[in-house]
C-alpha positions as a Markdown table, in Angstrom:
| # | Residue | x | y | z |
|---|---|---|---|---|
| 1 | Met | 219.8 | 45.5 | 92.3 |
| 2 | Ala | 219.7 | 41.6 | 92.0 |
| 3 | His | 217.0 | 40.1 | 89.9 |
| 4 | Ala | 216.2 | 36.5 | 91.0 |
| 5 | Ala | 213.8 | 34.4 | 88.9 |
| 6 | Pro | 212.2 | 31.0 | 89.6 |
| 7 | Phe | 213.0 | 28.3 | 87.1 |
| 8 | Ala | 211.8 | 24.8 | 86.2 |
| 9 | Gly | 214.6 | 22.7 | 87.8 |
| 10 | Ile | 215.9 | 19.4 | 86.7 |
| 11 | His | 216.6 | 16.9 | 89.5 |
| 12 | Tyr | 217.0 | 13.2 | 90.2 |
| 13 | Asn | 213.9 | 11.1 | 90.5 |
| 14 | Pro | 214.0 | 9.5 | 94.0 |
| 15 | Glu | 211.9 | 6.6 | 92.7 |
| 16 | Lys | 214.7 | 5.7 | 90.3 |
| 17 | Val | 217.8 | 6.3 | 92.3 |
| 18 | Ser | 219.1 | 6.6 | 95.9 |
| 19 | Ile | 219.8 | 10.4 | 96.2 |
| 20 | Gly | 222.7 | 9.8 | 98.5 |
| 21 | Ala | 224.5 | 7.6 | 96.0 |
| 22 | Val | 224.2 | 10.0 | 93.0 |
| 23 | Val | 225.1 | 13.5 | 94.4 |
| 24 | Gly | 228.5 | 14.7 | 95.6 |
| 25 | Pro | 230.8 | 17.6 | 96.3 |
| 26 | Pro | 231.4 | 20.2 | 93.6 |
| 27 | Tyr | 233.9 | 19.5 | 90.8 |
| 28 | Asp | 236.6 | 21.9 | 92.0 |
| 29 | Val | 237.2 | 20.2 | 95.3 |
| 30 | Leu | 237.4 | 16.6 | 93.9 |
| 31 | Ser | 240.7 | 14.8 | 93.8 |
| 32 | Pro | 241.3 | 12.1 | 91.1 |
| 33 | Ala | 240.7 | 9.4 | 93.7 |
| 34 | Gln | 237.4 | 11.0 | 94.8 |
| 35 | Gln | 236.4 | 11.2 | 91.2 |
| 36 | Asp | 237.1 | 7.5 | 90.7 |
| 37 | Ala | 235.2 | 6.7 | 93.9 |
| 38 | Leu | 232.1 | 8.6 | 92.7 |
| 39 | Tyr | 232.3 | 6.8 | 89.3 |
| 40 | Ala | 232.2 | 3.5 | 91.1 |
| 41 | Gln | 229.6 | 4.5 | 93.6 |
| 42 | Asp | 226.6 | 4.5 | 91.2 |
| 43 | Pro | 226.3 | 4.4 | 87.4 |
| 44 | His | 224.1 | 7.5 | 87.6 |
| 45 | Asn | 226.4 | 9.5 | 89.9 |
| 46 | Phe | 226.4 | 13.2 | 88.9 |
| 47 | Val | 230.2 | 13.2 | 88.5 |
| 48 | Arg | 229.7 | 11.8 | 85.0 |
| 49 | Ile | 228.1 | 15.2 | 84.1 |
| 50 | Met | 230.0 | 17.7 | 86.2 |
| 51 | Leu | 233.5 | 16.1 | 85.8 |
| 52 | Asn | 233.5 | 13.5 | 83.2 |
| 53 | Lys | 236.8 | 11.6 | 82.7 |
| 54 | Asp | 239.1 | 12.0 | 79.7 |
| 55 | Gln | 239.5 | 8.8 | 77.6 |
| 56 | Asp | 242.0 | 7.6 | 75.1 |
| 57 | Gly | 241.0 | 8.6 | 71.6 |
| 58 | Asp | 239.1 | 11.8 | 72.7 |
| 59 | Ser | 238.9 | 14.4 | 70.0 |
| 60 | Glu | 236.9 | 17.6 | 69.4 |
| 61 | Gly | 233.3 | 16.8 | 69.3 |
| 62 | Ala | 233.8 | 13.4 | 71.0 |
| 63 | Asp | 235.2 | 14.1 | 74.4 |
| 64 | Arg | 234.4 | 14.3 | 78.1 |
| 65 | Tyr | 232.1 | 17.3 | 77.5 |
| 66 | Thr | 230.0 | 15.6 | 74.8 |
| 67 | Arg | 229.8 | 12.5 | 77.1 |
| 68 | Ala | 228.5 | 14.7 | 79.9 |
| 69 | Ala | 225.8 | 16.0 | 77.6 |
| 70 | Ala | 224.9 | 12.5 | 76.5 |
| 71 | Phe | 224.5 | 11.4 | 80.1 |
| 72 | Leu | 222.3 | 14.4 | 80.9 |
| 73 | Asn | 220.1 | 13.8 | 77.9 |
| 74 | Ser | 219.8 | 10.0 | 78.3 |
| 75 | Trp | 219.0 | 10.2 | 82.0 |
| 76 | Leu | 216.3 | 12.7 | 81.2 |
| 77 | Ala | 214.9 | 10.4 | 78.6 |
| 78 | Glu | 215.0 | 7.4 | 81.0 |
| 79 | Gly | 213.3 | 9.3 | 83.8 |
| 80 | Val | 216.4 | 9.1 | 86.1 |
| 81 | Leu | 216.4 | 12.9 | 85.9 |
| 82 | Gln | 213.1 | 14.8 | 85.6 |
| 83 | Gln | 212.3 | 18.5 | 84.9 |
| 84 | Asp | 209.6 | 20.2 | 86.9 |
| 85 | Ala | 206.6 | 21.4 | 85.0 |
| 86 | Glu | 206.5 | 24.9 | 86.6 |
| 87 | Pro | 209.1 | 27.4 | 87.7 |
| 88 | Ala | 210.1 | 27.4 | 91.4 |
| 89 | Phe | 212.6 | 28.5 | 93.9 |
| 90 | Tyr | 214.4 | 25.6 | 95.6 |
| 91 | Glu | 215.3 | 25.8 | 99.2 |
| 92 | Tyr | 218.4 | 23.8 | 100.3 |
| 93 | Ala | 218.5 | 23.0 | 104.0 |
| 94 | Gln | 221.9 | 21.6 | 104.9 |
| 95 | Ser | 222.9 | 20.3 | 108.4 |
| 96 | Phe | 226.4 | 19.5 | 109.4 |
| 97 | Glu | 228.8 | 19.3 | 112.4 |
| 98 | His | 230.5 | 22.5 | 113.1 |
| 99 | Pro | 234.2 | 22.0 | 112.0 |
| 100 | Leu | 235.5 | 24.0 | 115.0 |
| 101 | Ile | 233.0 | 22.9 | 117.7 |
| 102 | Pro | 232.9 | 19.1 | 117.8 |
| 103 | Gly | 229.4 | 17.7 | 118.4 |
| 104 | Lys | 227.6 | 20.9 | 117.5 |
| 105 | Ile | 225.1 | 20.5 | 114.6 |
| 106 | Val | 224.2 | 23.6 | 112.7 |
| 107 | Trp | 221.9 | 24.3 | 109.8 |
| 108 | Arg | 222.4 | 26.6 | 106.8 |
| 109 | Thr | 219.6 | 27.8 | 104.5 |
| 110 | Thr | 220.3 | 28.4 | 100.8 |
| 111 | Val | 217.8 | 29.2 | 98.0 |
| 112 | Phe | 218.5 | 28.2 | 94.4 |
| 113 | Val | 217.4 | 30.9 | 91.9 |
| 114 | Ala | 218.1 | 32.0 | 88.4 |
| 115 | Leu | 220.1 | 35.1 | 88.9 |
| 116 | Lys | 220.2 | 37.7 | 86.1 |
| 117 | Leu | 223.8 | 38.1 | 84.9 |
| 118 | Glu | 225.3 | 41.5 | 85.5 |
| 119 | Pro | 228.8 | 42.6 | 84.6 |
| 120 | Tyr | 230.9 | 43.3 | 87.7 |
| 121 | Glu | 231.1 | 47.0 | 86.8 |
| 122 | Asn | 227.4 | 47.4 | 87.4 |
| 123 | Gly | 227.9 | 46.9 | 91.1 |
| 124 | Val | 225.1 | 44.4 | 91.5 |
| 125 | Val | 227.1 | 41.1 | 91.6 |
| 126 | Leu | 230.4 | 41.6 | 93.4 |
| 127 | Pro | 233.4 | 39.2 | 93.1 |
| 128 | His | 235.9 | 38.8 | 96.0 |
| 129 | Glu | 238.6 | 36.6 | 94.4 |
| 130 | Glu | 240.8 | 36.5 | 91.3 |
| 131 | Thr | 240.3 | 33.8 | 88.6 |
| 132 | His | 242.4 | 31.6 | 86.2 |
| 133 | Pro | 241.7 | 31.5 | 82.4 |
| 134 | Lys | 242.2 | 27.7 | 82.3 |
| 135 | Ala | 239.3 | 26.9 | 84.7 |
| 136 | Lys | 237.0 | 29.2 | 82.8 |
| 137 | Ala | 237.8 | 27.5 | 79.5 |
| 138 | Asp | 236.9 | 24.1 | 81.0 |
| 139 | Arg | 233.5 | 25.2 | 82.3 |
| 140 | Leu | 232.7 | 27.0 | 79.1 |
| 141 | Leu | 233.1 | 23.8 | 77.1 |
| 142 | Leu | 230.8 | 22.0 | 79.5 |
| 143 | Met | 228.2 | 24.7 | 79.3 |
| 144 | Arg | 228.2 | 24.7 | 75.5 |
| 145 | Ala | 227.9 | 20.9 | 75.4 |
| 146 | Thr | 225.1 | 20.5 | 78.0 |
| 147 | Thr | 223.2 | 23.8 | 77.4 |
| 148 | Ala | 222.8 | 23.9 | 81.1 |
| 149 | Asn | 224.0 | 25.2 | 84.4 |
| 150 | Pro | 225.0 | 21.7 | 85.8 |
| 151 | Glu | 226.1 | 23.1 | 89.2 |
| 152 | Pro | 225.1 | 26.2 | 91.2 |
| 153 | Ile | 227.6 | 28.8 | 92.2 |
| 154 | Tyr | 227.3 | 30.2 | 95.7 |
| 155 | Gly | 226.5 | 33.8 | 96.7 |
| 156 | Leu | 225.7 | 35.9 | 99.7 |
| 157 | Tyr | 223.2 | 38.7 | 100.4 |
| 158 | Glu | 222.4 | 40.9 | 103.3 |
| 159 | Asp | 219.3 | 40.1 | 105.3 |
| 160 | Pro | 219.4 | 41.4 | 108.9 |
| 161 | Glu | 215.6 | 41.0 | 109.2 |
| 162 | Asn | 215.8 | 37.3 | 108.2 |
| 163 | Ala | 213.1 | 38.0 | 105.6 |
| 164 | Val | 214.0 | 35.4 | 103.0 |
| 165 | Ser | 214.5 | 32.6 | 105.5 |
| 166 | Ala | 211.2 | 33.4 | 107.2 |
| 167 | Ala | 209.3 | 33.3 | 103.9 |
| 168 | Leu | 210.9 | 30.0 | 102.9 |
| 169 | Lys | 210.1 | 28.5 | 106.3 |
| 170 | Ala | 206.5 | 29.6 | 106.2 |
| 171 | Gly | 206.2 | 28.2 | 102.6 |
| 172 | Arg | 207.5 | 24.7 | 103.5 |
| 173 | Glu | 205.5 | 24.2 | 106.7 |
| 174 | Gly | 203.6 | 20.9 | 106.4 |
| 175 | Thr | 205.4 | 19.8 | 103.3 |
| 176 | Asp | 208.1 | 17.2 | 102.7 |
| 177 | Pro | 211.3 | 17.7 | 100.9 |
| 178 | Ile | 211.3 | 16.6 | 97.2 |
| 179 | Leu | 214.9 | 15.3 | 97.7 |
| 180 | Lys | 216.7 | 14.1 | 100.8 |
| 181 | Ala | 220.2 | 12.7 | 101.3 |
| 182 | Val | 221.6 | 11.8 | 104.6 |
| 183 | Phe | 225.3 | 10.9 | 105.2 |
| 184 | Asp | 226.7 | 9.4 | 108.4 |
| 185 | Gly | 230.5 | 9.5 | 108.6 |
| 186 | Arg | 230.9 | 9.6 | 104.8 |
| 187 | Thr | 231.9 | 13.3 | 104.5 |
| 188 | Thr | 234.5 | 15.7 | 105.9 |
| 189 | Ala | 231.6 | 17.3 | 107.9 |
| 190 | Gly | 230.7 | 14.0 | 109.6 |
| 191 | Ser | 226.9 | 13.4 | 109.6 |
| 192 | Glu | 225.1 | 15.6 | 107.1 |
| 193 | Gln | 221.6 | 16.1 | 105.8 |
| 194 | His | 220.8 | 17.6 | 102.4 |
| 195 | Leu | 217.1 | 18.5 | 102.0 |
| 196 | Ile | 215.5 | 20.2 | 98.9 |
| 197 | Tyr | 212.1 | 21.9 | 99.2 |
| 198 | Lys | 210.3 | 23.2 | 96.1 |
| 199 | His | 208.5 | 26.6 | 96.4 |
| 200 | Thr | 205.9 | 27.5 | 93.7 |
| 201 | Ser | 203.7 | 29.6 | 95.9 |
| 202 | Pro | 203.3 | 33.1 | 94.3 |
| 203 | Glu | 203.5 | 34.6 | 97.8 |
| 204 | Val | 206.9 | 33.0 | 98.6 |
| 205 | Ile | 208.3 | 33.8 | 95.2 |
| 206 | Ala | 207.2 | 37.4 | 95.5 |
| 207 | Ala | 208.6 | 37.8 | 99.0 |
| 208 | Val | 212.0 | 36.3 | 97.9 |
| 209 | Gln | 212.1 | 38.4 | 94.8 |
| 210 | Ala | 211.2 | 41.6 | 96.6 |
| 211 | His | 213.9 | 41.2 | 99.2 |
| 212 | Leu | 216.7 | 40.2 | 96.7 |
| 213 | Gly | 215.5 | 42.9 | 94.4 |
| 214 | Ser | 216.8 | 45.5 | 96.9 |
| 215 | Arg | 220.1 | 43.8 | 97.5 |
| 216 | Arg | 223.4 | 43.1 | 95.9 |
| 217 | Val | 225.0 | 39.6 | 95.7 |
| 218 | Trp | 228.5 | 38.8 | 96.7 |
| 219 | Ile | 230.0 | 35.7 | 95.0 |
| 220 | Ala | 231.3 | 33.3 | 97.7 |
| 221 | Asp | 232.2 | 30.3 | 95.5 |
| 222 | Gly | 232.1 | 30.0 | 91.7 |
| 223 | His | 233.8 | 33.1 | 90.3 |
| 224 | His | 235.1 | 31.1 | 87.3 |
| 225 | Arg | 231.6 | 29.8 | 86.5 |
| 226 | Tyr | 230.1 | 33.3 | 86.8 |
| 227 | Glu | 232.6 | 34.7 | 84.4 |
| 228 | Thr | 232.1 | 31.7 | 82.1 |
| 229 | Ala | 228.4 | 32.5 | 82.1 |
| 230 | Leu | 229.1 | 36.1 | 81.1 |
| 231 | Asn | 231.3 | 34.8 | 78.3 |
| 232 | Tyr | 228.6 | 32.4 | 77.1 |
| 233 | Gln | 226.0 | 35.1 | 77.3 |
| 234 | Arg | 228.2 | 37.2 | 75.0 |
| 235 | Glu | 228.6 | 34.3 | 72.6 |
| 236 | Lys | 224.9 | 33.7 | 72.3 |
| 237 | Ala | 224.0 | 37.4 | 72.1 |
| 238 | Ala | 226.3 | 37.7 | 69.1 |
| 239 | Ser | 224.4 | 35.0 | 67.3 |
| 240 | Gly | 220.9 | 36.1 | 68.5 |
| 241 | Glu | 220.3 | 32.9 | 70.5 |
| 242 | Ala | 218.9 | 31.7 | 73.9 |
| 243 | Pro | 217.4 | 34.1 | 76.4 |
| 244 | Gly | 218.1 | 31.5 | 79.1 |
| 245 | Cys | 221.7 | 32.5 | 78.8 |
| 246 | Asp | 220.9 | 35.8 | 80.6 |
| 247 | Ala | 220.8 | 34.2 | 84.0 |
| 248 | Leu | 222.8 | 31.7 | 86.0 |
| 249 | Leu | 221.9 | 29.1 | 88.6 |
| 250 | Ile | 223.1 | 30.3 | 92.1 |
| 251 | Gly | 222.5 | 29.2 | 95.6 |
| 252 | Leu | 222.1 | 32.2 | 97.9 |
| 253 | Ser | 222.6 | 32.4 | 101.7 |
| 254 | Ala | 222.3 | 35.4 | 104.0 |
| 255 | Phe | 225.5 | 36.9 | 105.6 |
| 256 | Glu | 223.6 | 36.6 | 108.8 |
| 257 | Asp | 222.9 | 32.8 | 108.5 |
| 258 | Pro | 224.2 | 31.1 | 111.7 |
| 259 | Gly | 225.4 | 28.2 | 109.5 |
| 260 | Leu | 227.7 | 30.4 | 107.3 |
| 261 | Ile | 231.2 | 29.3 | 108.1 |
| 262 | Val | 234.5 | 30.4 | 106.5 |
| 263 | Leu | 237.7 | 28.4 | 106.9 |
| 264 | Pro | 241.3 | 29.4 | 106.2 |
| 265 | Thr | 243.6 | 27.9 | 103.6 |
| 266 | His | 247.0 | 27.2 | 105.2 |
| 267 | Arg | 250.3 | 27.6 | 103.3 |
| 268 | Leu | 253.0 | 24.9 | 102.9 |
| 269 | Val | 256.5 | 26.0 | 101.9 |
| 270 | Lys | 259.7 | 24.3 | 100.7 |
| 271 | Gly | 262.8 | 25.3 | 98.8 |
| 272 | Ile | 264.1 | 27.6 | 101.5 |
| 273 | Ser | 267.9 | 27.9 | 102.1 |
| 274 | Glu | 269.2 | 26.6 | 105.4 |
| 275 | Glu | 270.6 | 30.0 | 106.1 |
| 276 | Asn | 267.2 | 31.7 | 105.6 |
| 277 | Leu | 265.4 | 29.1 | 107.6 |
| 278 | Ala | 267.8 | 29.5 | 110.5 |
| 279 | Ser | 267.5 | 33.3 | 110.6 |
| 280 | Leu | 263.7 | 33.2 | 110.2 |
| 281 | Pro | 262.8 | 34.4 | 113.7 |
| 282 | Ala | 265.2 | 37.4 | 113.3 |
| 283 | Leu | 263.7 | 38.2 | 109.9 |
| 284 | Leu | 260.2 | 38.2 | 111.3 |
| 285 | Glu | 260.9 | 40.3 | 114.4 |
| 286 | Pro | 260.5 | 43.7 | 112.7 |
| 287 | Tyr | 256.8 | 42.9 | 112.2 |
| 288 | Phe | 255.8 | 40.3 | 114.8 |
| 289 | Thr | 256.3 | 39.4 | 118.4 |
| 290 | Val | 257.9 | 35.9 | 117.9 |
| 291 | Glu | 257.6 | 33.1 | 120.5 |
| 292 | Ser | 258.9 | 29.6 | 120.2 |
| 293 | Val | 256.3 | 27.1 | 121.4 |
| 294 | Ser | 255.5 | 23.4 | 121.0 |
| 295 | Ile | 253.4 | 22.5 | 118.0 |
| 296 | Pro | 250.4 | 21.3 | 120.1 |
| 297 | Ala | 250.5 | 24.6 | 122.0 |
| 298 | Leu | 250.7 | 26.5 | 118.8 |
| 299 | Arg | 247.6 | 24.8 | 117.4 |
| 300 | Glu | 245.6 | 25.7 | 120.5 |
| 301 | Trp | 247.0 | 29.3 | 120.5 |
| 302 | Ile | 246.0 | 29.9 | 116.9 |
| 303 | Lys | 242.4 | 29.1 | 117.7 |
| 304 | Val | 242.0 | 32.1 | 120.1 |
| 305 | Gln | 240.1 | 34.8 | 118.2 |
| 306 | Asp | 240.5 | 38.5 | 118.9 |
| 307 | Ser | 239.4 | 41.0 | 116.3 |
| 308 | Asp | 242.2 | 43.4 | 117.4 |
| 309 | Ile | 245.1 | 40.9 | 117.2 |
| 310 | Arg | 246.6 | 39.3 | 114.2 |
| 311 | Arg | 247.9 | 35.8 | 115.0 |
| 312 | Phe | 249.9 | 33.4 | 112.7 |
| 313 | Gly | 251.5 | 30.0 | 113.3 |
| 314 | Ile | 254.7 | 28.8 | 111.7 |
| 315 | Val | 255.2 | 25.0 | 112.0 |
| 316 | Leu | 258.8 | 23.9 | 111.7 |
| 317 | Asn | 260.1 | 20.4 | 112.1 |
| 318 | Gly | 260.0 | 19.9 | 115.9 |
| 319 | Thr | 258.8 | 23.3 | 117.0 |
| 320 | Gly | 256.5 | 26.1 | 116.2 |
| 321 | Leu | 256.6 | 29.9 | 116.1 |
| 322 | Ala | 253.7 | 31.9 | 117.4 |
| 323 | Leu | 253.6 | 35.3 | 115.6 |
| 324 | Thr | 251.6 | 38.3 | 116.7 |
| 325 | Leu | 251.6 | 41.3 | 114.5 |
| 326 | Lys | 253.0 | 44.2 | 116.4 |
| 327 | Asp | 250.7 | 46.9 | 115.0 |
| 328 | Leu | 248.1 | 46.8 | 112.2 |
| 329 | Ala | 249.4 | 50.2 | 111.1 |
| 330 | Leu | 252.4 | 48.2 | 109.7 |
| 331 | Ala | 250.1 | 46.5 | 107.2 |
| 332 | Glu | 248.4 | 49.8 | 106.4 |
| 333 | Ser | 251.7 | 51.6 | 105.7 |
| 334 | Glu | 253.9 | 48.9 | 104.2 |
| 335 | Leu | 251.6 | 46.7 | 102.1 |
| 336 | Asp | 250.4 | 47.3 | 98.5 |
| 337 | Gln | 248.8 | 50.8 | 98.4 |
| 338 | Ser | 247.0 | 50.0 | 95.1 |
| 339 | His | 244.6 | 47.9 | 97.2 |
| 340 | Cys | 241.9 | 49.1 | 99.7 |
| 341 | Ala | 242.5 | 49.3 | 103.4 |
| 342 | Ala | 240.3 | 46.2 | 104.0 |
| 343 | Trp | 242.6 | 44.2 | 101.7 |
| 344 | Arg | 245.7 | 45.3 | 103.5 |
| 345 | Ala | 244.2 | 44.2 | 106.8 |
| 346 | Leu | 243.5 | 40.6 | 105.7 |
| 347 | Asp | 245.4 | 37.9 | 107.5 |
| 348 | Val | 246.3 | 36.3 | 104.2 |
| 349 | Thr | 247.7 | 39.6 | 102.9 |
| 350 | Ile | 249.8 | 40.2 | 106.0 |
| 351 | Leu | 251.1 | 36.6 | 105.9 |
| 352 | Gln | 252.1 | 37.0 | 102.3 |
| 353 | Gly | 253.6 | 40.4 | 102.6 |
| 354 | Phe | 255.6 | 40.0 | 105.8 |
| 355 | Val | 256.3 | 36.3 | 106.1 |
| 356 | Leu | 256.4 | 34.9 | 102.5 |
| 357 | Asp | 257.7 | 38.0 | 100.7 |
| 358 | Lys | 259.8 | 40.0 | 103.1 |
| 359 | Ala | 261.2 | 37.1 | 105.2 |
| 360 | Leu | 261.3 | 34.2 | 102.7 |
| 361 | Gly | 261.6 | 36.0 | 99.4 |
| 362 | Ile | 258.5 | 34.6 | 97.8 |
| 363 | Ser | 256.7 | 37.4 | 96.1 |
| 364 | Trp | 253.0 | 37.7 | 94.9 |
| 365 | Gln | 254.3 | 37.1 | 91.4 |
| 366 | Asp | 256.2 | 34.0 | 92.4 |
| 367 | Leu | 253.0 | 32.3 | 93.7 |
| 368 | Ala | 251.6 | 32.0 | 90.2 |
| 369 | His | 254.3 | 29.5 | 89.1 |
| 370 | Thr | 256.4 | 28.3 | 92.0 |
| 371 | Pro | 256.2 | 24.6 | 93.0 |
| 372 | Asn | 257.5 | 25.6 | 96.4 |
| 373 | Val | 254.2 | 26.8 | 97.8 |
| 374 | Ala | 251.2 | 24.5 | 98.3 |
| 375 | Tyr | 247.9 | 24.9 | 100.1 |
| 376 | Thr | 245.7 | 22.9 | 102.4 |
| 377 | Arg | 242.5 | 23.5 | 104.3 |
| 378 | Asp | 243.4 | 20.7 | 106.7 |
| 379 | Glu | 245.4 | 21.9 | 109.7 |
| 380 | Glu | 246.5 | 18.4 | 110.5 |
| 381 | Glu | 247.8 | 17.9 | 107.0 |
| 382 | Ala | 249.7 | 21.3 | 107.3 |
| 383 | Val | 251.5 | 19.9 | 110.3 |
| 384 | Gln | 252.1 | 16.4 | 109.1 |
| 385 | Lys | 253.6 | 17.4 | 105.8 |
| 386 | Val | 256.3 | 19.3 | 107.7 |
| 387 | Val | 256.9 | 16.5 | 110.2 |
| 388 | Thr | 257.4 | 14.0 | 107.3 |
| 389 | Gly | 259.8 | 16.4 | 105.6 |
| 390 | Glu | 257.8 | 17.0 | 102.5 |
| 391 | Phe | 257.8 | 20.7 | 103.2 |
| 392 | Gln | 260.1 | 22.8 | 105.4 |
| 393 | Leu | 257.4 | 24.8 | 107.1 |
| 394 | Ser | 253.7 | 25.5 | 107.1 |
| 395 | Cys | 251.9 | 28.7 | 107.9 |
| 396 | Leu | 248.7 | 28.4 | 109.9 |
| 397 | Leu | 246.0 | 31.1 | 109.6 |
| 398 | Gln | 243.0 | 32.0 | 111.6 |
| 399 | Asn | 239.5 | 31.9 | 110.2 |
| 400 | Pro | 238.6 | 34.8 | 107.8 |
| 401 | Thr | 235.2 | 36.4 | 108.4 |
| 402 | Val | 232.3 | 37.0 | 106.1 |
| 403 | Thr | 232.6 | 40.7 | 107.0 |
| 404 | Glu | 236.1 | 40.8 | 105.5 |
| 405 | Val | 234.7 | 39.2 | 102.3 |
| 406 | Arg | 232.0 | 41.9 | 102.1 |
| 407 | Asp | 234.3 | 44.8 | 102.9 |
| 408 | Val | 236.9 | 43.9 | 100.3 |
| 409 | Ala | 234.3 | 43.3 | 97.6 |
| 410 | Ser | 232.3 | 46.4 | 98.5 |
| 411 | Ala | 235.4 | 48.5 | 98.0 |
| 412 | Gly | 235.7 | 47.1 | 94.4 |
| 413 | Asp | 238.8 | 45.0 | 95.4 |
| 414 | Lys | 239.4 | 41.3 | 95.3 |
| 415 | Met | 240.9 | 39.0 | 98.0 |
| 416 | Pro | 244.1 | 37.1 | 97.2 |
| 417 | Gln | 243.6 | 33.6 | 95.8 |
| 418 | Lys | 243.2 | 30.8 | 98.4 |
| 419 | Ser | 241.8 | 33.3 | 101.0 |
| 420 | Thr | 238.5 | 31.7 | 101.8 |
| 421 | Phe | 236.8 | 28.3 | 102.0 |
| 422 | Phe | 233.1 | 28.4 | 102.6 |
| 423 | Tyr | 232.2 | 25.3 | 104.6 |
| 424 | Pro | 230.6 | 22.9 | 103.8 |
| 425 | Lys | 230.2 | 23.2 | 100.0 |
| 426 | Leu | 226.9 | 23.1 | 98.2 |
| 427 | Trp | 226.6 | 19.6 | 96.9 |
| 428 | Ser | 226.2 | 19.0 | 93.2 |
| 429 | Gly | 223.5 | 17.1 | 91.4 |
| 430 | Leu | 220.6 | 18.3 | 93.6 |
| 431 | Val | 219.2 | 20.9 | 91.1 |
| 432 | Ile | 220.2 | 21.6 | 87.5 |
| 433 | Arg | 219.0 | 24.5 | 85.4 |
| 434 | Ser | 218.5 | 24.1 | 81.7 |
| 435 | Leu | 219.4 | 27.0 | 79.4 |
| 436 | Lys | 217.0 | 25.9 | 76.6 |
């Protein structure tokens, strides 16, 4: 099962910088405008390492990856970053406003460890989504240049007894966090706190290792970086280098954590013929009960959760369609039989199979290269981009569940891309792991 080791983490020195000014969201959710804003926010902002900018005149050996490594090394030399003297587990306590329950503040507990790399076929670390080669090539170049895991990936483990969280809580009683960042109204989650506690106690380390040593790990976020680490490990093994490459920095949360929230990714569609658009309700009726409703009513209706009912919302310019799958047996019998039953029962699979493919003629294969389908995690954006005419319709989905993630991955299958968005993200720049 999973082998988690403590490590001597690298982190910002709070005596040199304001932590809130130098950390930020992970690289893969940043827009160019957000990247620019982080660059301007502080000269030591972590974006210069995790997502350095391209510059005119860049060439192999003198590019954004070598600049990232130079920042890492110079900040260490200046004491802006510091490496701890002894190995530790790092507890990440994160508070935020619940995205679906305004005013409700929840906490999520994550522990940063060095997780031993395991090929997927060993069944110890389980993926749940497909990956793209381009993203893996980018992260491999950064790993080679920095000889580090600059950002953690995110994983889940089973802990119905709350053993890991209880051990961490006991270990930090009476201690202050080594890092603290508080944001008020500066993030999509409203007011947030990010607290890092360092655990060097042999008792805490043993308790965490014992529990994780009897569990598997499901990758929630960071499939590209995990597979990049496997590729890097193979590179180094071939040259006989670096035992540090046998593990990867990961933040782990329990499936049972009350702060574990998964949000959907809505679809935006254009390029539909007027004839197809006009006949859409009739095309959907073999699979769904279709009701025409106002857009505000549709947005309230889609929030109603019922494990036995599959609901979908179609936003058109001026109206909405409330879709209820007639029978889950339709998905079981008519969708791709090469996948497991849990995959066929996913909302995103049903939407793709019956709405995008059968009704609109956009196949799974088309998604890889069509400019006519876009994605957003923001329901308001999904509505407004149709109202403004940028897209002809949007498809609203209900929240996926962590149980669905676990069931699909446990069956050896992978969820379609853009299926899950774990909220909020682990922020980058809090803890780095050197591979040296």
